C-alpha positions as CSV (number, residue, x, y, z in Angstrom):
1,X,78.9,111.0,113.8
2,X,81.1,111.2,110.7
3,X,81.3,107.4,110.4
4,X,77.5,107.1,110.8
5,X,77.0,109.7,108.1
6,X,79.4,107.9,105.8
7,X,77.7,104.6,106.5
8,X,74.3,106.1,105.6
9,X,75.7,107.6,102.4
10,X,77.3,104.3,101.5
11,X,74.1,102.4,102.2
12,X,72.2,104.8,99.9
13,X,74.6,104.0,97.1
14,X,74.1,100.3,97.6
15,X,70.3,100.7,97.5
16,X,70.7,102.8,94.4
17,X,72.7,99.9,92.9
18,X,70.1,97.4,93.8
19,X,67.4,99.5,92.3
20,X,69.3,99.4,89.0
21,X,68.5,95.7,88.8
22,X,65.0,95.9,90.2
23,X,63.5,95.1,86.8
24,X,65.3,91.8,86.5
25,X,65.1,88.8,88.7
26,X,68.3,88.0,90.6
27,X,69.6,84.6,91.7
28,X,69.2,83.8,95.4
29,X,72.4,81.8,95.6
30,X,75.9,82.7,94.5
31,X,79.4,81.1,94.6
32,X,82.2,83.5,95.5
33,X,85.7,82.3,94.9
34,X,88.7,83.6,97.0
35,X,91.9,82.5,98.6
36,X,90.9,81.1,102.0
37,X,92.4,81.7,105.4
38,X,92.5,85.1,107.1
39,X,91.8,86.8,103.8
40,X,88.5,85.0,103.1
41,X,87.5,85.5,106.7
42,X,88.0,89.2,106.3
43,X,85.8,89.2,103.2
44,X,83.1,87.2,104.9
45,X,83.0,89.7,107.8
46,X,83.2,92.8,105.7
47,X,81.2,91.8,102.6
48,X,79.5,88.4,102.5
49,X,77.7,88.4,105.8
50,X,76.3,92.0,105.5
51,X,75.2,91.4,101.9
52,X,73.6,88.0,102.7
53,X,71.7,89.5,105.7
54,X,70.5,92.5,103.7
55,X,69.4,90.5,100.7
56,X,68.6,86.9,101.9
57,X,71.2,85.5,99.5
58,X,73.0,82.2,100.2
59,X,76.7,82.7,99.6
60,X,78.8,79.6,98.9
61,X,82.5,80.2,99.6
62,X,85.1,78.5,97.3
63,X,88.8,78.8,97.9
64,X,90.1,78.0,94.4
65,X,91.5,81.4,93.4
66,X,95.0,80.0,93.0
67,X,93.6,78.0,90.1
68,X,91.1,80.5,88.8
69,X,92.5,81.0,85.3
70,X,92.8,77.2,84.5
71,X,89.4,76.4,86.0
72,X,87.5,79.3,84.3
73,X,89.1,78.2,81.0
74,X,87.8,74.7,81.5
75,X,84.4,75.8,82.6
76,X,84.0,78.1,79.6
77,X,85.1,75.3,77.3
78,X,82.5,73.0,78.8
79,X,79.8,75.6,78.7
80,X,79.2,75.3,82.5
81,X,80.4,78.3,84.5
82,X,79.5,77.5,88.2
83,X,81.3,80.6,89.7
84,X,79.6,83.9,90.1
85,X,82.3,86.3,91.5
86,X,86.0,85.5,91.5
87,X,88.8,87.1,93.5
88,X,91.9,87.3,91.4
89,X,95.2,89.2,91.2
90,X,95.5,91.9,88.6
91,X,97.6,90.0,86.2
92,X,95.2,87.1,86.1
93,X,92.3,89.5,85.6
94,X,94.1,91.0,82.6
95,X,94.6,87.5,81.1
96,X,90.9,86.5,81.7
97,X,89.7,89.7,80.2
98,X,91.9,89.3,77.1
99,X,90.5,85.8,76.6
100,X,86.9,87.0,77.0
101,X,86.4,85.0,80.2
102,X,85.6,88.0,82.4
103,X,82.9,90.6,82.1
104,X,83.8,94.2,81.1
105,X,82.7,96.7,83.8
106,X,81.9,100.4,83.4
107,X,83.0,101.7,86.8
108,X,81.0,104.9,86.7
109,X,77.7,103.1,86.1
110,X,78.2,99.7,87.7
111,X,80.2,100.6,90.8
112,X,79.2,103.0,93.6
113,X,80.4,106.5,93.7
114,X,82.8,107.4,96.5
115,X,81.3,108.7,99.7
116,X,83.1,112.0,98.9
117,X,81.1,112.2,95.7
118,X,83.9,111.1,93.4
119,X,83.1,108.8,90.5
120,X,84.4,105.3,90.8
121,X,86.9,105.8,87.9
122,X,88.5,108.6,89.8
123,X,88.3,107.0,93.2
124,X,90.0,103.8,92.1
125,X,92.2,105.8,89.6
126,X,95.3,104.0,88.3
127,X,94.3,100.7,90.0
128,X,91.7,100.1,87.3
129,X,94.3,98.1,85.3
130,X,91.8,96.2,83.2
131,X,88.3,96.8,81.9
132,X,87.2,93.6,83.7
133,X,88.9,94.1,87.0
134,X,87.3,95.7,90.1
135,X,90.1,96.5,92.5
136,X,89.6,95.6,96.2
137,X,92.9,95.8,98.0
138,X,96.6,96.7,97.7
139,X,98.6,93.9,99.3
140,X,102.2,92.7,99.2
141,X,104.0,89.5,99.0
142,X,106.7,89.8,101.7
143,X,108.6,87.7,104.1
144,X,108.5,86.5,107.7
145,X,111.2,84.9,109.9
146,X,111.3,83.1,113.2
147,X,112.8,85.5,115.6
148,X,114.1,82.7,117.8
149,X,115.7,80.7,114.9
150,X,117.7,83.3,113.0
151,X,120.4,83.9,115.6
152,X,121.6,87.2,117.0
153,X,121.3,89.2,113.8
154,X,117.8,89.4,112.4
155,X,117.6,89.6,108.6
156,X,117.0,93.0,107.0
157,X,117.2,92.1,103.3
158,X,115.2,89.8,101.1
159,X,118.6,88.5,100.0
160,X,118.8,86.7,103.4
161,X,116.9,83.9,101.6
162,X,120.0,83.2,99.5
163,X,122.4,83.4,102.4
164,X,122.6,79.9,103.7
165,X,125.8,80.6,105.6
166,X,124.3,83.3,107.8
167,X,120.8,81.8,108.0
168,X,121.1,78.0,107.6
169,X,117.8,76.1,107.5
170,X,114.7,75.7,105.4
171,X,112.8,78.5,103.9
172,X,109.5,78.6,102.0
173,X,108.8,80.2,98.7
174,X,105.7,80.2,96.5
175,X,105.5,77.4,93.9
176,X,105.4,79.8,90.9
177,X,107.9,82.0,89.0
178,X,106.3,85.3,90.0
179,X,108.3,87.2,92.7
180,X,110.9,84.4,93.0
181,X,112.5,85.3,89.6
182,X,112.5,89.0,90.4
183,X,114.1,88.5,93.9
184,X,116.7,86.1,92.4
185,X,117.8,88.7,89.9
186,X,117.8,91.5,92.5
187,X,120.0,89.4,94.8
188,X,122.3,88.5,91.9
189,X,123.1,92.1,91.4
190,X,120.5,93.2,88.8
191,X,119.3,96.8,89.4
192,X,115.7,97.1,90.3
193,X,114.9,99.2,87.2
194,X,116.4,96.6,84.9
195,X,114.8,93.4,86.3
196,X,112.0,92.9,83.8
197,X,114.3,93.8,80.8
198,X,116.7,91.2,82.0
199,X,114.0,88.7,82.7
200,X,112.6,89.1,79.2
201,X,115.8,87.4,77.8
202,X,116.8,83.7,77.8
203,X,120.0,84.7,79.5
204,X,118.2,86.6,82.2
205,X,115.8,83.7,82.9
206,X,118.8,81.3,83.1
207,X,120.5,83.8,85.6
208,X,117.4,83.8,87.8
209,X,117.1,80.0,87.8
210,X,120.8,79.7,88.5
211,X,120.4,81.9,91.6
212,X,117.4,79.9,92.7
213,X,119.5,76.7,92.3
214,X,121.7,77.8,95.1
215,X,118.9,77.4,97.6
216,X,116.6,74.9,95.8
217,X,117.4,72.0,98.3
218,X,116.5,74.3,101.2
219,X,113.1,75.4,100.0
220,X,109.6,74.2,100.9
221,X,107.4,75.2,98.0
222,X,103.9,76.5,98.9
223,X,100.7,76.8,96.9
224,X,98.3,78.3,99.5
225,X,98.8,81.5,101.4
226,X,98.2,79.8,104.7
227,X,101.1,77.4,104.2
228,X,104.0,79.7,105.2
229,X,102.3,80.9,108.4
230,X,101.8,77.3,109.4
231,X,105.4,76.3,108.5
232,X,106.7,79.2,110.5
233,X,104.4,78.5,113.5
234,X,105.6,74.8,113.5
235,X,109.3,75.9,113.2
236,X,109.7,73.8,110.0
237,X,111.2,76.9,108.2
238,X,113.2,79.8,109.6
239,X,111.9,82.2,107.0
240,X,109.2,82.2,104.3
241,X,107.2,84.4,101.9
242,X,103.5,84.9,101.9
243,X,101.0,87.7,101.8
244,X,101.5,90.5,104.4
245,X,98.0,90.0,105.8
246,X,98.7,86.3,106.6
247,X,101.9,87.4,108.5
248,X,99.9,90.1,110.3
249,X,97.5,87.4,111.6
250,X,100.4,85.2,112.6
251,X,102.2,87.9,114.5
252,X,99.5,90.1,116.0
253,X,96.6,87.7,116.4
254,X,98.4,84.4,117.2
255,X,101.4,85.9,119.0
256,X,103.9,83.7,117.2
257,X,107.7,84.5,117.5
258,X,107.8,85.8,114.0
259,X,109.2,89.1,112.6
260,X,108.1,90.9,109.4
261,X,110.7,91.5,106.6
262,X,109.3,94.3,104.5
263,X,112.4,94.7,102.3
264,X,111.6,94.3,98.5
265,X,108.0,93.5,99.3
266,X,106.1,93.2,96.0
267,X,103.1,95.4,95.8
268,X,100.2,93.8,94.0
269,X,96.4,94.3,93.5
270,X,93.7,91.9,94.2
271,X,90.1,92.3,93.2
272,X,87.0,90.9,91.6
273,X,86.0,89.6,88.2
274,X,82.6,88.4,87.1
275,X,82.9,85.4,84.7
276,X,81.2,85.6,81.3
277,X,78.7,83.0,80.4
278,X,76.4,83.5,83.4
279,X,72.6,83.6,83.1
280,X,71.0,87.0,83.2
281,X,69.8,86.4,86.8
282,X,73.2,85.3,88.0
283,X,75.0,88.2,86.3
284,X,72.5,90.7,87.8
285,X,73.2,89.2,91.3
286,X,76.9,89.3,90.8
287,X,76.8,93.0,89.6
288,X,74.6,93.9,92.6
289,X,77.0,92.2,95.0
290,X,80.0,93.9,93.4
291,X,78.5,97.3,93.8
292,X,77.9,96.6,97.5
293,X,81.2,95.0,98.2
294,X,83.4,97.7,96.7
295,X,81.8,100.8,98.0
296,X,83.8,103.2,100.2
297,X,82.7,101.9,103.6
298,X,82.9,98.2,102.7
299,X,86.5,98.4,101.5
300,X,87.4,100.4,104.7
301,X,85.6,97.7,106.8
302,X,87.8,94.9,105.4
303,X,90.9,96.7,106.9
304,X,89.4,96.1,110.3
305,X,90.2,92.4,109.9
306,X,93.3,92.2,107.8
307,X,96.2,94.5,107.0
308,X,95.5,95.2,103.3
309,X,95.1,98.7,102.0
310,X,91.7,99.5,100.5
311,X,91.8,100.2,96.8
312,X,89.6,103.3,96.9
313,X,91.1,106.6,97.8
314,X,87.9,107.6,99.7
315,X,88.3,104.5,101.9
316,X,91.7,105.4,103.3
317,X,90.5,108.0,105.9
318,X,88.0,105.5,107.3
319,X,90.7,102.8,108.1
320,X,90.8,102.7,111.9
321,X,91.4,100.0,114.5
322,X,91.4,96.2,114.3
323,X,87.9,94.9,115.1
324,X,89.0,92.7,117.9
325,X,92.6,93.6,118.8
326,X,91.9,97.4,119.0
327,X,95.3,98.3,117.5
328,X,95.7,101.0,114.9
329,X,95.8,99.3,111.5
330,X,97.5,102.1,109.4
331,X,101.0,101.1,110.5
332,X,100.5,97.5,109.5
333,X,99.6,98.4,105.9
334,X,102.1,97.6,103.2
335,X,101.7,101.2,102.0
336,X,102.8,102.7,105.3
337,X,105.8,104.9,104.5
338,X,108.0,103.1,107.0
339,X,107.1,99.7,105.5
340,X,107.4,100.9,101.9
341,X,110.9,102.2,101.9
342,X,112.2,99.6,99.5
343,X,109.3,98.1,97.5
344,X,109.4,96.3,94.3
345,X,106.6,97.2,91.9
346,X,105.0,94.2,90.2
347,X,104.6,94.5,86.4
348,X,101.1,93.3,85.6
349,X,101.2,93.6,81.9
350,X,104.7,91.9,81.6
351,X,103.5,88.9,83.6
352,X,100.2,88.8,81.6
353,X,102.4,88.4,78.5
354,X,105.0,86.0,79.9
355,X,103.2,84.0,82.6
356,X,102.2,80.9,80.6
357,X,105.7,80.5,79.2
358,X,107.5,81.0,82.5
359,X,105.1,78.9,84.4
360,X,106.0,76.0,82.1
361,X,109.7,76.7,82.5
362,X,109.4,77.0,86.3
363,X,107.6,73.7,86.7
364,X,110.2,72.0,84.4
365,X,113.0,73.5,86.6
366,X,111.3,72.3,89.8
367,X,111.1,68.7,88.4
368,X,114.8,68.6,87.6
């Protein structure tokens, strides 16, 4: 009964949001950009399909979020923005907002109130890290390992990635500096609290690259979140990093012989931005969709399909069981106390400032 009441209240909020745009024509097709795989599938089930059915809108799914910043820069320069709503990590949202490529949002007038009556600004709280960013989920980049390939002693530390003697074989890491640089310094003796101060210096960057050099020949570099799960499933790597939801799908849904390594998991935020430069009709549709997709019930609904924590405080009590497996999802969230014993907090603002420079240095290092 409580869930039904919540759903009715949530629907009323969505209808209120739609009414706000009743005076302007809205586009009947929209392109929504995300990351693909299990994550996009969870969005389709929780957001896209219900919205499309309720409004008769055709939604085109694009899986280019990994290239969102570069592509939106190019679209803006060409004066031809073809994306309507884009899923990005928080640091990229900050960059796009700073460059004027993402629309500023007033959460308390353009997002739904929480089902507990809270204003969106309070419900999302500190997760509103940019004026242009609409938070969706808390996730982590973490590690998985083949339980049948790591020997008698399963890894318990992220530093197992750098221990080729105890864990010989290939491992997979994302083809970007983020997370890899931090883990390299942590596993080279830098205190967690000092990582970004050290990484800000040329000496610190050299230290991180030197640590990564010790395993460079044993790394498969991935660009898509689905890569590591496939590499693990095929036995091509003995351990690899990816998003915790991808590993959840691999372990719980596909029953692969893979274990989760939560140590030094890096918390991050993922959410929506609306590009600037849209026609009034497309912007109105994008805003209407955003109000729908980020209300209390919808964010809780996504957790039925993937193990990412909803960004609204009012959504947390509604997180229940997996839609098909019937297992309790709370214990699979990165924010679960048992899983979050030793997390590393991603510094959004630091990476927004240093990303372009370190991206160039990282790619140059890879090519050496």
